[in-house]
Structure formats: structure tokens, C-alpha cells
PDB file of N, CA, C, O and CB in Angstrom:
ATOM      1  N   MET A   1     115.374  70.016  33.587  1.00  0.00           N
ATOM      2  CA  MET A   1     115.870  71.359  33.887  1.00  0.00           C
ATOM      3  C   MET A   1     116.489  71.974  32.632  1.00  0.00           C
ATOM      4  O   MET A   1     117.480  71.472  32.102  1.00  0.00           O
ATOM      5  CB  MET A   1     116.906  71.318  35.043  1.00  0.00           C
ATOM      6  N   TYR A   2     115.894  73.056  32.174  1.00  0.00           N
ATOM      7  CA  TYR A   2     116.440  73.732  31.009  1.00  0.00           C
ATOM      8  C   TYR A   2     116.511  75.231  31.289  1.00  0.00           C
ATOM      9  O   TYR A   2     115.731  75.766  32.077  1.00  0.00           O
ATOM     10  CB  TYR A   2     115.584  73.443  29.746  1.00  0.00           C
ATOM     11  N   ASN A   3     117.460  75.897  30.630  1.00  0.00           N
ATOM     12  CA  ASN A   3     117.756  77.285  30.944  1.00  0.00           C
ATOM     13  C   ASN A   3     116.569  78.203  30.687  1.00  0.00           C
ATOM     14  O   ASN A   3     116.406  79.201  31.389  1.00  0.00           O
ATOM     15  CB  ASN A   3     118.941  77.751  30.144  1.00  0.00           C
ATOM     16  N   GLY A   4     115.744  77.893  29.706  1.00  0.00           N
ATOM     17  CA  GLY A   4     114.622  78.756  29.375  1.00  0.00           C
ATOM     18  C   GLY A   4     113.658  78.929  30.530  1.00  0.00           C
ATOM     19  O   GLY A   4     113.122  80.018  30.738  1.00  0.00           O
ATOM     20  N   GLY A   5     113.430  77.849  31.293  1.00  0.00           N
ATOM     21  CA  GLY A   5     112.486  77.925  32.393  1.00  0.00           C
ATOM     22  C   GLY A   5     113.041  78.660  33.588  1.00  0.00           C
ATOM     23  O   GLY A   5     112.287  79.030  34.488  1.00  0.00           O
ATOM     24  N   CYS A   6     114.348  78.880  33.621  1.00  0.00           N
ATOM     25  CA  CYS A   6     114.967  79.482  34.795  1.00  0.00           C
ATOM     26  C   CYS A   6     114.774  80.983  34.824  1.00  0.00           C
ATOM     27  O   CYS A   6     114.929  81.605  35.874  1.00  0.00           O
ATOM     28  CB  CYS A   6     116.439  79.154  34.836  1.00  0.00           C
ATOM     29  N   ARG A   7     114.438  81.574  33.690  1.00  0.00           N
ATOM     30  CA  ARG A   7     114.365  83.031  33.626  1.00  0.00           C
ATOM     31  C   ARG A   7     112.959  83.549  33.881  1.00  0.00           C
ATOM     32  O   ARG A   7     112.727  84.755  33.803  1.00  0.00           O
ATOM     33  CB  ARG A   7     114.849  83.515  32.281  1.00  0.00           C
ATOM     34  N   GLN A   8     112.013  82.661  34.184  1.00  0.00           N
ATOM     35  CA  GLN A   8     110.636  83.101  34.359  1.00  0.00           C
ATOM     36  C   GLN A   8     110.482  83.946  35.617  1.00  0.00           C
ATOM     37  O   GLN A   8     109.884  85.021  35.560  1.00  0.00           O
ATOM     38  CB  GLN A   8     109.701  81.901  34.417  1.00  0.00           C
ATOM     39  N   ASN A   9     111.003  83.489  36.745  1.00  0.00           N
ATOM     40  CA  ASN A   9     110.902  84.251  37.987  1.00  0.00           C
ATOM     41  C   ASN A   9     112.000  83.830  38.943  1.00  0.00           C
ATOM     42  O   ASN A   9     112.771  82.915  38.652  1.00  0.00           O
ATOM     43  CB  ASN A   9     109.521  84.060  38.639  1.00  0.00           C
ATOM     44  N   GLU A  10     112.069  84.494  40.072  1.00  0.00           N
ATOM     45  CA  GLU A  10     113.160  84.228  41.006  1.00  0.00           C
ATOM     46  C   GLU A  10     113.067  82.838  41.619  1.00  0.00           C
ATOM     47  O   GLU A  10     114.088  82.209  41.899  1.00  0.00           O
ATOM     48  CB  GLU A  10     113.170  85.270  42.103  1.00  0.00           C
ATOM     49  N   VAL A  11     111.827  82.350  41.832  1.00  0.00           N
ATOM     50  CA  VAL A  11     111.671  81.023  42.429  1.00  0.00           C
ATOM     51  C   VAL A  11     112.238  79.963  41.503  1.00  0.00           C
ATOM     52  O   VAL A  11     112.975  79.080  41.942  1.00  0.00           O
ATOM     53  CB  VAL A  11     110.191  80.729  42.735  1.00  0.00           C
ATOM     54  N   ASN A  12     111.900  80.045  40.227  1.00  0.00           N
ATOM     55  CA  ASN A  12     112.444  79.082  39.280  1.00  0.00           C
ATOM     56  C   ASN A  12     113.964  79.193  39.215  1.00  0.00           C
ATOM     57  O   ASN A  12     114.660  78.189  39.068  1.00  0.00           O
ATOM     58  CB  ASN A  12     111.834  79.294  37.888  1.00  0.00           C
ATOM     59  N   PHE A  13     114.475  80.417  39.327  1.00  0.00           N
ATOM     60  CA  PHE A  13     115.927  80.590  39.287  1.00  0.00           C
ATOM     61  C   PHE A  13     116.569  79.891  40.476  1.00  0.00           C
ATOM     62  O   PHE A  13     117.593  79.223  40.331  1.00  0.00           O
ATOM     63  CB  PHE A  13     116.303  82.087  39.277  1.00  0.00           C
ATOM     64  N   LEU A  14     115.963  80.045  41.659  1.00  0.00           N
ATOM     65  CA  LEU A  14     116.547  79.426  42.846  1.00  0.00           C
ATOM     66  C   LEU A  14     116.511  77.909  42.739  1.00  0.00           C
ATOM     67  O   LEU A  14     117.473  77.236  43.110  1.00  0.00           O
ATOM     68  CB  LEU A  14     115.809  79.884  44.107  1.00  0.00           C
ATOM     69  N   PHE A  15     115.401  77.363  42.232  1.00  0.00           N
ATOM     70  CA  PHE A  15     115.251  75.912  42.229  1.00  0.00           C
ATOM     71  C   PHE A  15     115.902  75.258  41.022  1.00  0.00           C
ATOM     72  O   PHE A  15     116.196  74.063  41.049  1.00  0.00           O
ATOM     73  CB  PHE A  15     113.794  75.549  42.272  1.00  0.00           C
ATOM     74  N   CYS A  16     116.130  76.022  39.971  1.00  0.00           N
ATOM     75  CA  CYS A  16     116.605  75.414  38.728  1.00  0.00           C
ATOM     76  C   CYS A  16     118.051  75.760  38.431  1.00  0.00           C
ATOM     77  O   CYS A  16     118.794  74.931  37.904  1.00  0.00           O
ATOM     78  CB  CYS A  16     115.737  75.847  37.574  1.00  0.00           C
ATOM     79  N   CYS A  17     118.458  76.980  38.765  1.00  0.00           N
ATOM     80  CA  CYS A  17     119.773  77.449  38.332  1.00  0.00           C
ATOM     81  C   CYS A  17     120.786  77.568  39.453  1.00  0.00           C
ATOM     82  O   CYS A  17     121.977  77.733  39.189  1.00  0.00           O
ATOM     83  CB  CYS A  17     119.637  78.765  37.665  1.00  0.00           C
ATOM     84  N   SER A  18     120.340  77.489  40.699  1.00  0.00           N
ATOM     85  CA  SER A  18     121.277  77.693  41.789  1.00  0.00           C
ATOM     86  C   SER A  18     122.144  76.461  41.993  1.00  0.00           C
ATOM     87  O   SER A  18     121.627  75.399  42.338  1.00  0.00           O
ATOM     88  CB  SER A  18     120.533  78.034  43.074  1.00  0.00           C
ATOM     89  N   PRO A  19     123.463  76.581  41.784  1.00  0.00           N
ATOM     90  CA  PRO A  19     124.336  75.423  41.978  1.00  0.00           C
ATOM     91  C   PRO A  19     124.353  74.957  43.429  1.00  0.00           C
ATOM     92  O   PRO A  19     124.532  73.770  43.703  1.00  0.00           O
ATOM     93  CB  PRO A  19     125.751  75.754  41.529  1.00  0.00           C
ATOM     94  N   VAL A  20     124.166  75.895  44.362  1.00  0.00           N
ATOM     95  CA  VAL A  20     124.154  75.510  45.772  1.00  0.00           C
ATOM     96  C   VAL A  20     122.944  74.628  46.064  1.00  0.00           C
ATOM     97  O   VAL A  20     123.058  73.617  46.756  1.00  0.00           O
ATOM     98  CB  VAL A  20     124.142  76.759  46.680  1.00  0.00           C
ATOM     99  N   PHE A  21     121.782  75.017  45.530  1.00  0.00           N
ATOM    100  CA  PHE A  21     120.594  74.200  45.720  1.00  0.00           C
ATOM    101  C   PHE A  21     120.790  72.816  45.106  1.00  0.00           C
ATOM    102  O   PHE A  21     120.390  71.812  45.695  1.00  0.00           O
ATOM    103  CB  PHE A  21     119.367  74.888  45.109  1.00  0.00           C
ATOM    104  N   PHE A  22     121.402  72.762  43.929  1.00  0.00           N
ATOM    105  CA  PHE A  22     121.636  71.481  43.254  1.00  0.00           C
ATOM    106  C   PHE A  22     122.549  70.597  44.092  1.00  0.00           C
ATOM    107  O   PHE A  22     122.298  69.402  44.250  1.00  0.00           O
ATOM    108  CB  PHE A  22     122.248  71.705  41.856  1.00  0.00           C
ATOM    109  N   ILE A  23     123.614  71.193  44.628  1.00  0.00           N
ATOM    110  CA  ILE A  23     124.560  70.416  45.440  1.00  0.00           C
ATOM    111  C   ILE A  23     123.874  69.924  46.710  1.00  0.00           C
ATOM    112  O   ILE A  23     124.061  68.776  47.114  1.00  0.00           O
ATOM    113  CB  ILE A  23     125.810  71.264  45.797  1.00  0.00           C
ATOM    114  N   ASN A  24     123.078  70.792  47.341  1.00  0.00           N
ATOM    115  CA  ASN A  24     122.364  70.381  48.547  1.00  0.00           C
ATOM    116  C   ASN A  24     121.400  69.249  48.246  1.00  0.00           C
ATOM    117  O   ASN A  24     121.283  68.300  49.022  1.00  0.00           O
ATOM    118  CB  ASN A  24     121.610  71.564  49.155  1.00  0.00           C
ATOM    119  N   THR A  25     120.705  69.348  47.113  1.00  0.00           N
ATOM    120  CA  THR A  25     119.758  68.295  46.739  1.00  0.00           C
ATOM    121  C   THR A  25     120.487  66.974  46.520  1.00  0.00           C
ATOM    122  O   THR A  25     120.028  65.930  46.983  1.00  0.00           O
ATOM    123  CB  THR A  25     118.979  68.691  45.469  1.00  0.00           C
ATOM    124  N   MET A  26     121.615  67.009  45.822  1.00  0.00           N
ATOM    125  CA  MET A  26     122.372  65.786  45.573  1.00  0.00           C
ATOM    126  C   MET A  26     122.880  65.200  46.884  1.00  0.00           C
ATOM    127  O   MET A  26     122.881  63.981  47.054  1.00  0.00           O
ATOM    128  CB  MET A  26     123.546  66.059  44.619  1.00  0.00           C
ATOM    129  N   THR A  27     123.309  66.046  47.809  1.00  0.00           N
ATOM    130  CA  THR A  27     123.806  65.557  49.095  1.00  0.00           C
ATOM    131  C   THR A  27     122.700  64.855  49.855  1.00  0.00           C
ATOM    132  O   THR A  27     122.913  63.781  50.416  1.00  0.00           O
ATOM    133  CB  THR A  27     124.377  66.709  49.934  1.00  0.00           C
ATOM    134  N   VAL A  28     121.515  65.458  49.876  1.00  0.00           N
ATOM    135  CA  VAL A  28     120.386  64.845  50.583  1.00  0.00           C
ATOM    136  C   VAL A  28     120.005  63.524  49.927  1.00  0.00           C
ATOM    137  O   VAL A  28     119.737  62.542  50.619  1.00  0.00           O
ATOM    138  CB  VAL A  28     119.171  65.799  50.606  1.00  0.00           C
ATOM    139  N   MET A  29     119.980  63.492  48.586  1.00  0.00           N
ATOM    140  CA  MET A  29     119.609  62.262  47.895  1.00  0.00           C
ATOM    141  C   MET A  29     120.612  61.150  48.177  1.00  0.00           C
ATOM    142  O   MET A  29     120.222  60.005  48.402  1.00  0.00           O
ATOM    143  CB  MET A  29     119.506  62.507  46.390  1.00  0.00           C
ATOM    144  N   LEU A  30     121.899  61.480  48.166  1.00  0.00           N
ATOM    145  CA  LEU A  30     122.922  60.467  48.450  1.00  0.00           C
ATOM    146  C   LEU A  30     122.815  59.985  49.889  1.00  0.00           C
ATOM    147  O   LEU A  30     123.001  58.799  50.162  1.00  0.00           O
ATOM    148  CB  LEU A  30     124.330  61.026  48.184  1.00  0.00           C
ATOM    149  N   PHE A  31     122.517  60.899  50.816  1.00  0.00           N
ATOM    150  CA  PHE A  31     122.371  60.505  52.218  1.00  0.00           C
ATOM    151  C   PHE A  31     121.193  59.556  52.386  1.00  0.00           C
ATOM    152  O   PHE A  31     121.305  58.538  53.067  1.00  0.00           O
ATOM    153  CB  PHE A  31     122.189  61.743  53.114  1.00  0.00           C
ATOM    154  N   LEU A  32     120.056  59.890  51.761  1.00  0.00           N
ATOM    155  CA  LEU A  32     118.881  59.029  51.868  1.00  0.00           C
ATOM    156  C   LEU A  32     119.141  57.681  51.205  1.00  0.00           C
ATOM    157  O   LEU A  32     118.701  56.648  51.709  1.00  0.00           O
ATOM    158  CB  LEU A  32     117.657  59.707  51.233  1.00  0.00           C
ATOM    159  N   TYR A  33     119.854  57.684  50.079  1.00  0.00           N
ATOM    160  CA  TYR A  33     120.157  56.435  49.386  1.00  0.00           C
ATOM    161  C   TYR A  33     121.011  55.532  50.266  1.00  0.00           C
ATOM    162  O   TYR A  33     120.740  54.337  50.387  1.00  0.00           O
ATOM    163  CB  TYR A  33     120.873  56.714  48.055  1.00  0.00           C
ATOM    164  N   GLY A  34     122.051  56.110  50.884  1.00  0.00           N
ATOM    165  CA  GLY A  34     122.899  55.319  51.767  1.00  0.00           C
ATOM    166  C   GLY A  34     122.135  54.825  52.985  1.00  0.00           C
ATOM    167  O   GLY A  34     122.357  53.708  53.452  1.00  0.00           O
ATOM    168  N   PHE A  35     121.223  55.669  53.509  1.00  0.00           N
ATOM    169  CA  PHE A  35     120.434  55.282  54.673  1.00  0.00           C
ATOM    170  C   PHE A  35     119.513  54.111  54.332  1.00  0.00           C
ATOM    171  O   PHE A  35     119.387  53.172  55.119  1.00  0.00           O
ATOM    172  CB  PHE A  35     119.612  56.476  55.187  1.00  0.00           C
ATOM    173  N   LEU A  36     118.870  54.162  53.163  1.00  0.00           N
ATOM    174  CA  LEU A  36     117.985  53.072  52.757  1.00  0.00           C
ATOM    175  C   LEU A  36     118.776  51.799  52.514  1.00  0.00           C
ATOM    176  O   LEU A  36     118.322  50.708  52.859  1.00  0.00           O
ATOM    177  CB  LEU A  36     117.201  53.454  51.498  1.00  0.00           C
ATOM    178  N   ARG A  37     119.959  51.929  51.920  1.00  0.00           N
ATOM    179  CA  ARG A  37     120.786  50.737  51.701  1.00  0.00           C
ATOM    180  C   ARG A  37     121.180  50.113  53.029  1.00  0.00           C
ATOM    181  O   ARG A  37     121.232  48.890  53.155  1.00  0.00           O
ATOM    182  CB  ARG A  37     122.044  51.086  50.884  1.00  0.00           C
ATOM    183  N   ARG A  38     121.459  50.954  54.020  1.00  0.00           N
ATOM    184  CA  ARG A  38     121.840  50.442  55.337  1.00  0.00           C
ATOM    185  C   ARG A  38     120.662  49.700  55.967  1.00  0.00           C
ATOM    186  O   ARG A  38     120.838  48.653  56.590  1.00  0.00           O
ATOM    187  CB  ARG A  38     122.313  51.596  56.262  1.00  0.00           C
ATOM    188  N   LEU A  39     119.452  50.256  55.796  1.00  0.00           N
ATOM    189  CA  LEU A  39     118.264  49.581  56.329  1.00  0.00           C
ATOM    190  C   LEU A  39     118.059  48.236  55.638  1.00  0.00           C
ATOM    191  O   LEU A  39     117.719  47.242  56.280  1.00  0.00           O
ATOM    192  CB  LEU A  39     117.012  50.466  56.155  1.00  0.00           C
ATOM    193  N   CYS A  40     118.267  48.219  54.331  1.00  0.00           N
ATOM    194  CA  CYS A  40     118.078  46.967  53.597  1.00  0.00           C
ATOM    195  C   CYS A  40     119.098  45.922  54.050  1.00  0.00           C
ATOM    196  O   CYS A  40     118.759  44.750  54.210  1.00  0.00           O
ATOM    197  CB  CYS A  40     118.195  47.208  52.076  1.00  0.00           C
ATOM    198  N   LYS A  41     120.330  46.339  54.252  1.00  0.00           N
ATOM    199  CA  LYS A  41     121.371  45.392  54.657  1.00  0.00           C
ATOM    200  C   LYS A  41     121.110  44.854  56.060  1.00  0.00           C
ATOM    201  O   LYS A  41     121.469  43.718  56.369  1.00  0.00           O
ATOM    202  CB  LYS A  41     122.752  46.057  54.600  1.00  0.00           C
ATOM    203  N   SER A  42     120.480  45.675  56.915  1.00  0.00           N
ATOM    204  CA  SER A  42     120.219  45.230  58.282  1.00  0.00           C
ATOM    205  C   SER A  42     118.977  44.352  58.349  1.00  0.00           C
ATOM    206  O   SER A  42     118.669  43.783  59.397  1.00  0.00           O
ATOM    207  CB  SER A  42     120.061  46.431  59.212  1.00  0.00           C
ATOM    208  N   GLY A  43     118.258  44.241  57.222  1.00  0.00           N
ATOM    209  CA  GLY A  43     117.103  43.352  57.173  1.00  0.00           C
ATOM    210  C   GLY A  43     115.809  43.983  57.647  1.00  0.00           C
ATOM    211  O   GLY A  43     114.803  43.286  57.784  1.00  0.00           O
ATOM    212  N   MET A  44     115.805  45.305  57.904  1.00  0.00           N
ATOM    213  CA  MET A  44     114.583  45.960  58.353  1.00  0.00           C
ATOM    214  C   MET A  44     113.612  46.170  57.204  1.00  0.00           C
ATOM    215  O   MET A  44     112.399  46.210  57.409  1.00  0.00           O
ATOM    216  CB  MET A  44     114.907  47.291  59.009  1.00  0.00           C
ATOM    217  N   LEU A  45     114.149  46.305  55.986  1.00  0.00           N
ATOM    218  CA  LEU A  45     113.301  46.472  54.806  1.00  0.00           C
ATOM    219  C   LEU A  45     113.470  45.261  53.904  1.00  0.00           C
ATOM    220  O   LEU A  45     114.572  44.733  53.757  1.00  0.00           O
ATOM    221  CB  LEU A  45     113.650  47.784  54.042  1.00  0.00           C
ATOM    222  N   HIS A  46     112.391  44.831  53.313  1.00  0.00           N
ATOM    223  CA  HIS A  46     112.443  43.710  52.382  1.00  0.00           C
ATOM    224  C   HIS A  46     112.231  44.243  50.983  1.00  0.00           C
ATOM    225  O   HIS A  46     111.174  44.789  50.666  1.00  0.00           O
ATOM    226  CB  HIS A  46     111.384  42.627  52.732  1.00  0.00           C
ATOM    227  N   THR A  47     113.259  44.078  50.135  1.00  0.00           N
ATOM    228  CA  THR A  47     113.153  44.574  48.766  1.00  0.00           C
ATOM    229  C   THR A  47     113.184  43.422  47.792  1.00  0.00           C
ATOM    230  O   THR A  47     113.106  43.635  46.582  1.00  0.00           O
ATOM    231  CB  THR A  47     114.275  45.563  48.452  1.00  0.00           C
TER     232      THR A  47
END
């Protein structure tokens, strides 16, 4: 993610420069990470 690509169009601005989108993405990633760790600890997934 670099600032130059964010000025091309509104879509790139929303996906690249929006702090709200970034925070939402990080929240989803952390939730999925914790969910997968929980599955691994319960023995449903073999890693």
C-alpha cells in the first residue's frame, strides 16, 4: 500500500487510504486468526 496508488480513483482510495476499512480488515483478520487457533486447540484441525 503506497500513497501514489490511492489517488488513481475512488475505489483505490476506499480500499487503500480509508482508515476505517483498514481497521475493519484488521478486526476481521484477528477474529479469523483467533477462530482458527481455537479450532486447532480443540483438535478439529491438524497443523
